[in-house]
C-alpha positions as CSV (number, residue, x, y, z in Angstrom):
1,M,-119.3,-163.4,51.3
2,K,-121.8,-160.8,50.1
3,N,-122.7,-157.4,51.4
4,K,-126.2,-155.8,51.5
5,K,-125.9,-154.7,47.9
6,G,-125.2,-158.3,46.8
7,E,-121.5,-157.5,46.0
8,I,-118.9,-160.1,46.7
9,V,-116.5,-158.9,49.4
10,K,-113.1,-160.5,50.0
11,E,-113.1,-162.2,53.4
12,K,-109.8,-162.3,55.2
13,K,-109.0,-164.4,58.2
14,Y,-105.8,-164.0,60.2
15,I,-104.8,-167.3,61.7
16,P,-101.4,-166.8,63.2
17,N,-99.5,-169.7,64.7
18,E,-99.1,-169.7,68.4
19,I,-96.2,-167.4,69.4
20,I,-93.0,-169.3,70.1
21,D,-89.7,-168.1,71.6
22,T,-87.1,-168.7,68.9
23,E,-83.8,-167.0,69.3
24,P,-83.2,-164.9,66.1
25,S,-79.4,-165.3,66.3
26,E,-79.9,-169.1,66.0
27,I,-81.4,-168.6,62.6
28,V,-78.5,-166.5,61.4
29,E,-75.8,-168.9,62.5
30,K,-77.5,-171.8,60.7
31,F,-77.6,-169.9,57.4
32,L,-74.0,-169.1,57.0
33,D,-72.4,-172.4,56.1
34,V,-72.7,-173.5,52.5
35,S,-71.2,-176.8,53.3
36,E,-74.5,-178.0,54.9
37,I,-75.4,-179.7,51.7
38,E,-77.6,-182.7,50.8
39,N,-76.5,-184.3,47.6
40,E,-77.9,-187.1,45.5
41,K,-77.7,-187.7,41.7
42,A,-75.6,-185.0,40.1
43,H,-77.9,-184.5,37.1
44,S,-81.0,-183.7,39.2
45,L,-79.4,-181.6,41.9
46,V,-81.0,-178.3,42.7
47,R,-80.1,-175.3,44.9
48,I,-82.9,-174.4,47.3
49,D,-82.9,-171.0,49.1
50,I,-82.4,-171.2,52.8
51,N,-85.6,-169.3,53.5
52,V,-87.6,-171.9,51.6
53,I,-86.1,-174.6,53.8
54,E,-86.3,-172.8,57.1
55,Y,-89.8,-171.2,56.8
56,P,-93.3,-172.5,56.0
57,L,-93.7,-170.8,52.6
58,F,-95.8,-173.8,51.4
59,T,-98.6,-174.9,53.7
60,K,-99.0,-178.6,54.4
61,N,-102.7,-178.2,55.2
62,P,-104.8,-179.8,52.4
63,R,-107.9,-177.9,53.5
64,R,-106.8,-174.4,52.5
65,K,-109.3,-171.5,52.6
66,K,-109.6,-168.7,50.1
67,N,-108.6,-165.3,51.2
68,Q,-107.0,-166.7,54.3
69,I,-103.9,-164.8,55.4
70,I,-101.6,-166.8,57.7
71,R,-98.9,-165.3,59.9
72,Y,-96.1,-167.2,61.6
73,F,-94.4,-165.6,64.6
74,F,-90.8,-166.4,65.7
75,N,-90.5,-164.6,69.0
76,R,-92.6,-163.6,71.9
77,D,-92.8,-159.9,71.2
78,K,-94.1,-160.6,67.7
79,E,-91.3,-158.5,66.1
80,A,-90.1,-161.4,63.9
81,Y,-92.7,-163.1,61.7
82,I,-93.7,-164.1,58.2
83,Q,-97.1,-163.4,56.7
84,V,-98.4,-165.2,53.7
85,N,-100.8,-163.2,51.7
86,P,-102.9,-164.9,48.9
87,T,-104.2,-162.9,46.0
88,S,-107.9,-162.0,46.1
89,G,-110.2,-165.0,45.7
90,D,-107.4,-167.5,46.0
91,C,-105.6,-169.5,48.7
92,I,-101.9,-169.7,49.7
93,P,-99.4,-172.1,48.0
94,G,-99.5,-175.7,49.1
95,E,-98.0,-179.1,48.3
96,F,-98.6,-179.0,44.5
97,E,-97.1,-175.5,44.2
98,E,-94.0,-176.7,46.1
99,R,-93.6,-179.5,43.6
100,V,-93.9,-177.0,40.7
101,F,-91.3,-174.8,42.4
102,I,-88.8,-177.6,42.8
103,A,-89.2,-178.5,39.1
104,L,-88.6,-174.8,38.2
105,L,-85.4,-174.8,40.2
106,K,-84.2,-177.8,38.2
107,I,-85.1,-176.1,35.0
108,M,-83.3,-173.0,36.1
109,R,-80.2,-175.1,36.7
110,D,-80.5,-176.6,33.2
111,K,-80.9,-173.0,31.8
112,R,-77.5,-172.0,33.3
113,Y,-78.8,-170.3,36.4
114,N,-80.2,-167.3,34.6
115,D,-82.4,-165.3,36.9
116,A,-85.0,-165.1,34.0
117,F,-85.5,-168.2,31.8
118,Y,-88.1,-169.7,29.4
119,T,-90.0,-172.9,29.8
120,T,-93.2,-174.7,28.9
121,T,-95.9,-176.5,30.9
122,S,-94.7,-179.8,29.4
123,E,-91.1,-179.2,30.5
124,I,-92.4,-178.4,34.0
125,L,-94.4,-181.6,34.1
126,G,-91.5,-183.6,32.8
127,N,-89.3,-182.3,35.6
128,M,-92.0,-183.0,38.1
129,G,-91.9,-186.7,37.1
130,V,-95.4,-186.8,35.6
131,S,-95.8,-189.3,32.8
132,I,-96.4,-188.0,29.3
133,T,-99.7,-189.7,29.1
134,S,-101.0,-187.7,32.0
135,Y,-99.8,-184.2,30.8
136,K,-103.2,-183.0,29.6
137,S,-104.9,-183.6,32.9
138,F,-102.3,-181.4,34.6
139,Y,-102.0,-178.4,32.2
140,T,-104.7,-176.3,33.9
141,K,-103.4,-177.2,37.4
142,V,-99.9,-176.1,36.6
143,G,-101.2,-172.9,35.1
144,I,-103.1,-172.1,38.4
145,A,-100.0,-173.1,40.5
146,L,-97.8,-170.7,38.5
147,Q,-100.2,-167.8,39.0
148,R,-100.4,-168.6,42.7
149,L,-96.6,-168.7,43.0
150,S,-96.3,-165.3,41.3
151,Q,-99.3,-163.6,42.9
152,T,-98.9,-164.7,46.5
153,S,-96.9,-162.1,48.5
154,Y,-94.8,-162.8,51.5
155,T,-94.1,-160.2,54.3
156,F,-90.9,-160.9,56.1
157,K,-90.5,-158.9,59.3
158,N,-87.0,-159.2,60.7
159,S,-86.9,-162.7,59.4
160,L,-85.7,-162.8,55.7
161,Y,-82.1,-164.2,55.4
162,S,-79.8,-162.5,52.8
163,N,-76.4,-164.0,52.1
164,K,-75.5,-160.7,50.4
165,L,-75.9,-158.9,53.8
166,K,-74.6,-162.0,55.8
167,G,-77.6,-162.3,58.0
168,I,-81.3,-161.5,58.7
169,I,-82.6,-158.3,57.1
170,D,-83.6,-156.1,60.0
171,D,-86.6,-154.6,58.2
172,K,-90.0,-155.4,56.7
173,I,-89.7,-156.9,53.3
174,N,-92.6,-157.6,50.9
175,T,-91.8,-159.9,48.0
176,N,-93.2,-162.8,45.9
177,I,-91.2,-165.9,45.0
178,M,-91.3,-165.3,41.2
179,N,-92.8,-163.4,38.4
180,I,-94.2,-165.1,35.3
181,R,-95.3,-164.0,31.8
182,T,-97.1,-166.3,29.4
183,I,-96.2,-165.6,25.8
184,S,-98.0,-166.8,22.7
185,L,-96.4,-166.9,19.2
186,R,-98.1,-163.6,18.3
187,Q,-96.7,-161.9,21.4
188,A,-93.2,-163.3,21.0
189,S,-90.3,-161.0,20.3
190,E,-87.8,-161.8,17.6
191,K,-85.4,-163.4,20.1
192,E,-88.3,-165.5,21.5
193,L,-89.4,-166.9,18.2
194,E,-86.8,-169.8,18.4
195,Y,-88.9,-171.4,21.2
196,F,-91.7,-171.9,18.8
197,D,-89.7,-173.9,16.3
198,D,-91.5,-176.9,17.6
199,K,-95.0,-176.4,16.1
200,R,-96.6,-178.2,19.0
201,V,-95.6,-175.3,21.3
202,K,-98.5,-172.9,21.6
203,E,-97.1,-170.7,24.3
204,I,-94.0,-170.3,26.4
205,I,-93.6,-169.1,30.0
206,K,-91.0,-166.6,31.1
207,I,-90.0,-167.2,34.7
208,S,-88.1,-164.6,36.8
209,I,-87.0,-165.7,40.2
210,S,-87.4,-162.8,42.7
211,S,-84.0,-161.2,43.6
212,H,-84.1,-162.0,47.3
213,F,-84.3,-165.7,46.6
214,Y,-82.1,-165.6,43.4
215,D,-79.2,-163.9,45.1
216,N,-79.1,-166.6,47.8
217,I,-79.2,-169.3,45.2
218,I,-76.1,-168.1,43.4
219,R,-74.3,-167.1,46.5
220,K,-74.0,-169.2,49.7
221,G,-77.5,-168.9,50.9
222,Y,-78.7,-172.3,49.7
223,L,-78.5,-176.0,50.3
224,V,-78.4,-178.7,47.6
225,Y,-80.9,-181.5,47.3
226,D,-81.8,-184.0,44.7
227,S,-85.0,-182.8,43.0
228,Q,-86.0,-186.3,41.9
229,L,-85.7,-187.6,45.5
230,L,-87.7,-184.7,46.9
231,L,-90.5,-185.2,44.3
232,S,-90.6,-188.9,44.9
233,M,-91.7,-188.3,48.5
234,D,-95.5,-188.7,48.6
235,S,-95.8,-186.9,51.9
236,P,-95.0,-183.1,52.0
237,I,-94.3,-183.5,55.7
238,T,-91.6,-186.1,55.0
239,R,-90.1,-183.8,52.4
240,A,-90.0,-180.8,54.7
241,L,-88.6,-182.8,57.6
242,Y,-85.9,-184.3,55.4
243,M,-84.8,-180.8,54.2
244,L,-84.9,-179.4,57.7
245,I,-83.0,-182.0,59.6
246,N,-80.2,-182.0,56.9
247,K,-79.9,-178.3,57.5
248,L,-80.0,-178.5,61.3
249,R,-77.5,-181.3,61.7
250,F,-74.6,-179.7,59.8
251,N,-72.2,-182.7,59.6
252,R,-73.0,-184.1,63.0
253,Y,-73.7,-187.8,63.4
254,S,-76.5,-187.2,65.9
255,F,-78.5,-184.3,67.2
256,K,-81.7,-183.5,69.2
257,V,-84.5,-181.1,68.4
258,L,-87.8,-180.3,70.0
259,A,-90.7,-181.8,68.3
260,L,-92.5,-178.4,68.7
261,S,-89.7,-176.7,66.8
262,L,-90.2,-179.1,63.8
263,I,-94.0,-178.7,64.0
264,K,-93.7,-174.9,63.7
265,K,-91.3,-175.0,60.7
266,I,-93.0,-177.7,58.7
267,P,-95.7,-176.4,59.7
268,L,-98.2,-178.6,61.4
269,S,-101.0,-177.8,63.9
270,D,-99.6,-177.0,67.3
271,D,-102.7,-176.4,69.4
272,S,-103.2,-178.6,72.5
273,K,-105.8,-180.8,70.8
274,S,-103.7,-181.4,67.7
275,I,-100.1,-181.5,68.9
276,G,-100.3,-185.3,69.6
277,R,-101.4,-186.0,66.0
278,S,-98.6,-183.7,64.7
279,I,-96.0,-185.6,66.6
280,K,-97.3,-188.9,65.3
281,S,-97.1,-187.4,61.7
282,I,-93.4,-186.5,62.3
283,E,-92.8,-190.0,63.7
284,K,-94.4,-191.6,60.6
285,S,-92.2,-189.4,58.3
286,C,-89.1,-190.5,60.4
287,Y,-89.9,-194.1,59.6
288,E,-90.1,-193.2,55.9
289,L,-86.8,-191.5,55.9
290,K,-85.2,-194.5,57.7
291,K,-86.7,-196.8,55.1
292,M,-85.2,-194.6,52.3
293,D,-81.8,-194.7,54.1
294,L,-81.8,-190.9,54.4
295,I,-81.2,-191.2,58.1
296,G,-79.3,-193.8,60.1
297,G,-82.1,-193.9,62.8
298,F,-84.1,-191.8,65.2
299,K,-85.5,-191.9,68.7
300,K,-88.6,-190.1,70.1
301,I,-87.9,-188.9,73.6
302,N,-90.9,-188.3,75.8
303,Q,-90.4,-185.7,78.5
304,G,-93.7,-185.7,80.3
305,K,-95.8,-183.0,78.5
306,L,-96.2,-183.4,74.8
307,I,-94.7,-179.9,74.1
308,H,-91.4,-181.2,75.7
309,T,-91.2,-184.2,73.4
310,E,-87.8,-184.4,71.5
311,F,-86.6,-186.3,68.5
312,E,-83.0,-187.5,68.2
313,F,-81.6,-188.3,64.8
314,F,-78.7,-190.5,63.9
315,F,-76.5,-190.5,60.9
316,E,-73.5,-192.5,59.6
317,E,-70.3,-191.7,57.7
318,R,-72.0,-192.5,54.4
319,H,-74.5,-189.7,54.9
320,N,-71.7,-187.2,55.4
321,M,-69.8,-188.6,52.4
322,L,-72.9,-188.1,50.2
323,K,-73.1,-184.5,51.4
324,Q,-69.5,-183.8,50.6
325,N,-69.3,-185.7,47.3
326,Y,-72.5,-184.2,45.9
327,F,-71.6,-180.7,47.0
328,Y,-68.6,-181.0,44.7
329,D,-70.9,-182.3,41.9
330,D,-73.0,-179.2,42.1
331,K,-70.0,-176.9,42.5
332,N,-68.3,-178.5,39.5
333,H,-71.4,-177.9,37.5
334,F,-71.4,-174.2,38.6
335,D,-67.7,-174.0,37.9
336,N,-68.2,-175.3,34.3
337,L,-70.7,-172.5,33.7
338,M,-68.0,-170.0,34.7
339,I,-65.4,-171.7,32.5
340,T,-67.8,-171.8,29.5
341,H,-68.4,-168.1,29.8
342,T,-64.7,-167.4,30.1
343,D,-63.9,-169.6,27.1
344,A,-66.5,-167.7,25.1
345,S,-64.8,-164.4,26.0
346,Y,-67.8,-163.1,27.9
347,S,-67.0,-160.0,30.1
348,I,-68.3,-159.6,33.6
349,D,-70.7,-157.0,32.4
350,S,-72.2,-159.1,29.7
351,C,-72.5,-162.4,31.6
352,S,-76.2,-162.8,32.1
353,I,-75.9,-165.2,35.1
354,Y,-74.8,-162.6,37.6
355,N,-74.8,-158.9,38.3
356,N,-71.2,-157.5,38.6
357,S,-70.7,-157.6,42.3
358,T,-72.2,-161.1,42.6
359,L,-70.1,-162.5,39.8
360,I,-66.9,-161.2,41.3
361,E,-67.7,-162.5,44.8
362,V,-68.8,-165.9,43.5
363,K,-65.8,-166.2,41.2
364,K,-63.3,-165.3,44.0
365,D,-64.9,-167.9,46.3
366,M,-64.8,-170.5,43.6
367,D,-61.1,-169.8,42.8
368,D,-60.3,-170.1,46.5
369,R,-61.9,-173.6,46.6
370,I,-60.3,-175.1,43.4
371,A,-57.6,-177.3,44.8
372,S,-54.7,-176.8,42.3
373,Q,-51.4,-178.6,42.6
374,E,-49.8,-175.3,43.2
375,M,-52.0,-174.7,46.3
376,V,-51.3,-178.1,47.6
377,E,-47.5,-177.5,47.3
378,K,-47.9,-174.2,49.2
379,I,-49.6,-175.9,52.1
380,L,-47.1,-178.7,52.2
381,A,-44.3,-176.1,52.2
382,I,-45.8,-174.5,55.3
383,L,-46.5,-177.8,57.2
384,P,-43.7,-179.6,59.0
385,S,-41.5,-181.5,56.5
386,R,-42.8,-184.9,57.7
387,A,-46.2,-184.1,56.1
388,R,-44.7,-184.9,52.7
389,E,-44.0,-188.5,53.9
390,L,-47.7,-189.1,54.6
391,K,-49.4,-190.8,51.6
392,T,-52.9,-189.5,52.3
393,M,-51.7,-185.9,53.1
394,V,-52.2,-184.6,49.5
395,K,-55.8,-185.8,49.3
396,T,-56.5,-184.4,52.8
397,I,-55.2,-181.0,51.7
398,K,-57.2,-181.0,48.5
399,D,-60.4,-182.0,50.3
400,S,-59.8,-179.3,52.9
401,I,-59.3,-176.6,50.2
402,R,-62.5,-177.6,48.5
403,K,-64.4,-177.5,51.8
404,Y,-62.9,-174.5,53.6
405,G,-61.1,-172.5,50.9
406,F,-57.3,-172.1,50.3
407,S,-57.0,-169.0,52.4
408,Y,-58.3,-170.6,55.6
409,V,-56.4,-173.8,55.1
410,E,-53.2,-171.9,54.6
411,M,-53.7,-170.1,57.9
412,V,-54.5,-173.3,59.7
413,A,-51.3,-174.9,58.3
414,K,-49.3,-172.1,59.8
415,Y,-51.0,-172.7,63.1
416,V,-50.2,-176.4,63.0
417,K,-46.6,-175.8,62.2
418,K,-46.2,-173.6,65.4
419,Q,-47.7,-176.4,67.6
420,K,-45.0,-178.9,66.8
421,V,-47.4,-181.9,67.0
422,G,-46.7,-185.6,66.4
423,N,-49.7,-186.7,64.3
424,I,-49.7,-183.9,61.7
425,R,-52.6,-185.1,59.6
426,S,-54.9,-185.8,62.5
427,Y,-54.1,-182.5,64.2
428,F,-54.5,-180.6,60.9
429,M,-57.9,-182.1,60.2
430,Q,-59.2,-181.4,63.8
431,A,-57.9,-177.9,63.7
432,L,-59.9,-177.3,60.5
433,D,-63.0,-179.0,61.8
434,K,-63.1,-177.6,65.3
435,G,-61.7,-174.2,64.7
436,W,-58.7,-174.5,66.9
437,A,-56.7,-172.0,64.8
438,N,-59.4,-169.3,64.8
439,E,-57.9,-167.3,67.8
440,Y,-54.5,-167.5,66.1
441,I,-55.9,-166.4,62.8
442,N,-57.8,-163.5,64.4
443,S,-54.6,-162.3,66.1
444,L,-52.8,-162.4,62.7
445,K,-55.6,-160.4,61.1
446,E,-55.4,-157.9,63.9
447,K,-51.7,-157.5,63.4
448,K,-52.2,-157.1,59.7
449,I,-54.8,-154.5,60.2
450,Q,-52.5,-152.7,62.7
451,K,-49.7,-152.8,60.2
452,I,-51.9,-151.4,57.4
453,E,-53.0,-148.6,59.7
454,E,-49.3,-147.9,60.6
455,Q,-48.5,-147.8,56.9
456,K,-51.4,-145.5,56.2
457,Q,-50.2,-143.2,59.0
458,N,-46.6,-143.3,57.6
459,I,-47.9,-142.5,54.1
460,K,-49.9,-139.6,55.5
461,E,-47.0,-138.2,57.5
462,N,-44.7,-138.5,54.5
463,Q,-47.3,-136.8,52.3
464,E,-47.5,-134.0,54.9
465,K,-43.7,-133.6,54.8
466,I,-43.7,-133.6,51.0
467,E,-46.4,-130.9,51.0
468,E,-44.5,-128.9,53.6
469,N,-41.3,-129.0,51.6
470,K,-43.2,-128.1,48.5
471,K,-44.7,-125.1,50.3
472,L,-41.3,-123.9,51.5
473,K,-39.8,-124.2,48.0
474,L,-42.8,-122.3,46.5
475,Y,-42.3,-119.6,49.1
476,E,-38.6,-119.3,48.3
477,R,-39.6,-118.9,44.7
478,Y,-42.2,-116.3,45.7
479,L,-39.5,-114.2,47.4
480,T,-37.7,-113.9,44.0
481,L,-40.7,-112.3,42.4
482,G,-41.0,-108.6,41.7
483,E,-42.3,-106.4,44.6
484,N,-45.5,-105.5,42.7
485,L,-46.3,-109.2,42.0
486,K,-45.6,-110.2,45.6
487,K,-47.9,-107.4,46.8
488,D,-50.6,-108.6,44.5
489,I,-50.4,-112.1,45.8
490,E,-50.4,-110.9,49.4
491,N,-53.6,-108.9,48.8
492,K,-55.3,-111.9,47.3
493,V,-54.3,-114.0,50.4
494,Y,-55.6,-111.2,52.7
495,K,-59.0,-111.0,50.9
496,E,-59.4,-114.8,51.2
497,Y,-58.5,-114.6,54.9
498,I,-61.0,-111.8,55.7
499,K,-63.7,-113.7,53.7
500,I,-63.1,-116.8,56.0
501,C,-63.2,-114.6,59.1
502,G,-66.4,-112.9,58.1
503,I,-65.3,-109.5,59.5
504,E,-62.4,-107.1,59.0
505,G,-60.9,-105.2,61.9
506,K,-57.7,-104.4,63.8
507,A,-57.6,-107.9,65.4
508,Q,-57.9,-109.6,62.1
509,K,-55.0,-107.5,60.6
510,I,-52.8,-108.4,63.5
511,A,-53.6,-112.1,63.3
512,F,-53.0,-112.0,59.5
513,N,-49.6,-110.4,59.9
514,G,-48.7,-113.1,62.4
515,A,-49.7,-116.0,60.1
516,K,-48.9,-114.3,56.8
517,E,-46.0,-116.5,55.8
518,S,-48.0,-119.7,56.4
519,L,-51.1,-118.3,54.7
520,I,-49.1,-117.3,51.6
521,Q,-47.5,-120.7,51.5
522,N,-50.9,-122.4,51.5
523,F,-52.1,-120.0,48.8
524,L,-49.1,-120.7,46.6
525,Y,-49.6,-124.5,47.1
526,E,-53.2,-124.3,46.0
527,H,-52.6,-121.9,43.1
528,E,-49.1,-122.8,42.0
529,E,-49.8,-123.5,38.3
530,Q,-51.9,-120.3,37.9
531,I,-49.5,-118.0,39.6
532,F,-46.2,-119.1,38.2
533,K,-47.5,-120.0,34.7
534,E,-49.1,-116.5,34.3
535,N,-45.8,-114.8,35.3
536,K,-43.2,-117.1,33.9
537,N,-42.0,-114.6,31.3
538,R,-41.1,-112.0,34.0
539,V,-39.4,-114.4,36.5
540,K,-35.8,-114.0,37.5
541,I,-34.5,-116.6,39.9
542,N,-31.2,-116.4,41.7
543,S,-30.1,-118.8,44.3
544,K,-26.9,-119.4,46.2
545,K,-26.7,-122.2,48.7
546,I,-24.3,-124.5,50.5
547,Y,-24.8,-128.2,49.7
548,E,-23.3,-131.4,51.2
549,N,-22.4,-132.8,47.8
550,I,-23.1,-132.2,44.2
551,S,-25.8,-134.9,44.1
552,M,-28.0,-132.9,46.5
553,F,-27.3,-129.8,44.4
554,Q,-28.5,-131.6,41.2
555,M,-31.6,-132.8,43.0
556,E,-32.6,-129.2,43.6
557,L,-31.7,-128.3,40.1
558,L,-34.4,-130.7,38.9
559,D,-37.0,-128.6,40.7
560,L,-35.6,-125.4,39.2
561,L,-35.5,-126.8,35.7
562,E,-38.9,-128.5,35.8
563,N,-40.4,-126.3,33.1
564,I,-37.8,-127.2,30.4
565,E,-37.7,-130.4,28.3
566,L,-36.3,-133.5,29.9
567,K,-33.5,-133.8,27.3
568,D,-32.3,-130.3,28.1
569,Q,-32.4,-131.1,31.9
570,E,-30.2,-134.1,31.3
571,K,-27.8,-132.1,29.2
572,I,-27.4,-129.4,31.9
573,L,-27.0,-131.9,34.7
574,K,-24.4,-133.9,32.8
575,I,-22.3,-130.8,32.1
576,V,-22.6,-129.6,35.7
577,N,-21.6,-133.0,37.0
578,V,-18.4,-133.0,35.0
579,A,-17.4,-129.4,34.7
580,K,-19.3,-128.1,37.7
581,Y,-20.3,-125.2,35.6
582,F,-22.8,-124.4,32.9
583,E,-23.7,-121.2,31.0
584,G,-25.9,-121.2,28.0
585,K,-29.3,-120.4,26.4
586,I,-32.0,-123.0,26.0
587,G,-35.2,-121.8,24.5
588,T,-35.9,-118.3,25.8
589,N,-34.0,-119.0,29.0
590,I,-30.4,-118.1,29.9
591,F,-28.9,-120.4,32.5
592,K,-25.8,-119.7,34.7
593,I,-25.0,-122.6,37.0
594,S,-21.9,-123.3,39.0
595,Y,-20.8,-125.6,41.9
596,S,-17.6,-124.8,43.7
597,D,-15.2,-127.0,45.6
598,D,-16.4,-125.5,48.9
599,N,-19.8,-127.0,48.2
600,V,-21.5,-123.7,47.2
601,G,-24.0,-124.0,44.4
602,T,-25.0,-120.9,42.4
603,V,-28.0,-120.9,40.0
604,E,-29.2,-118.0,37.9
605,I,-32.0,-118.4,35.5
606,I,-33.0,-115.4,33.5
607,E,-36.2,-115.6,31.5
608,K,-36.7,-113.0,28.8
609,E,-39.4,-110.4,29.2
């Protein structure tokens, strides 16, 4: 479009989807379970961020317009939405960009899940399944797709899921999917030169996955799919539908979903004139998924108006087994990365796959899901003794640990033992699957928290008692000081007191005299080292007390003798214990100590001036 001066002006069109009422909490709940996994061939598995699956980040419309901004709303008040913003003069990412992105996820996996990695156009095409003979015709197209992926920005308003924050980010987030940098031989750094060993390579591409998506991929904010399977689907609608229903169904064998909900998320046209065609497109994709044996079956349920149409999907045990088995394939691959780094003596700080907090969290979760024999034995020891007689119990426990984590399985085992059930294995599996033990576990957690709080309170009270005793002892020591020194300390305490009051008058003096002993104790406690270290050469300590036994007397001696060497302390205590008397010079100090039969202890420590 040109203005009056003949200049080209960017034309933007806002085409928001029709507003739909989708409960935001529903989105959060569906994101939290990493076990919602689709698995295929282990070598081509990829982790796909939940946001990419859930939201229409790639349009399915082949007739895209340049400079067209599209906004998708997720509730009636328009407070939750996604806005896709193309760069000036370009259009938003579509089906081809989605294929490139899937290929890049596969390459990232092969590059050890680094958040930044190097690749080439040929490597991308190879992972897209393009034949070598066709590479040349795709080079330019891949370059444009990469630019589009890096330059298109996405605005998530109260809609971006973050596993790190365990839910939807309640804020407006602007981000792209990735950043790219094309590097020629001349621009390459010393470390990058190795990528040009193959003389056919003219340039390399540095890919950096944006942190919002990358964090989900290495945490639990992802699902696993077979990249080859996804790329083999000719229809982007079939691909999107397949990823969506595998996320929505969890491990259920059947579930229903509104056709309109699928239309919004794929996305397809949902206006009154087009909704019928959109439903037929979904139905066609359902037949394709059935033909590929990716679903057991489906049923379209007409409810009068088209907007009330539902689809019911059916699955069989083999579909769940694939999910479970291939989840472990991906997990084992990820575990091997961890082991490799450990074997190579990499520290947490130097491991390039993660930042510190992410690595620790991922490693803890992995450790909790590695079913060792020791873990199995612990669970068997908790369960009723009859569990050891069951041949399949060991495998059941191992599978449960891999799926739910040892910590949770351990708590469920304790719950099962309390129930005194007949069929242990069946009850154990159902308790895990249906969350029967959750209330019991929560009660234990509450008791644990309460116990910790009580321990903290006890520690606090003990600390206060220790501090109070220390203050009393310091005050007793203070009373043995010379009158001039005591008066000097009292004056310092008074000045601090008046400074806090902010005014000096008769009332303040009366209040000070009433609380003087306590104030001096606090002052001595805060300035102990300074006061008694500065005046140690003029201290004379005399004490005469009645003790219950000689052990209590010796405990107090330790406080009085704290400034002399340990070996000398032990020498004095040993003599007093046997002879109940000591007199002698150690260093510059003269000690006179006695303990009589009537439990009277006398201590005199004279330090030379």
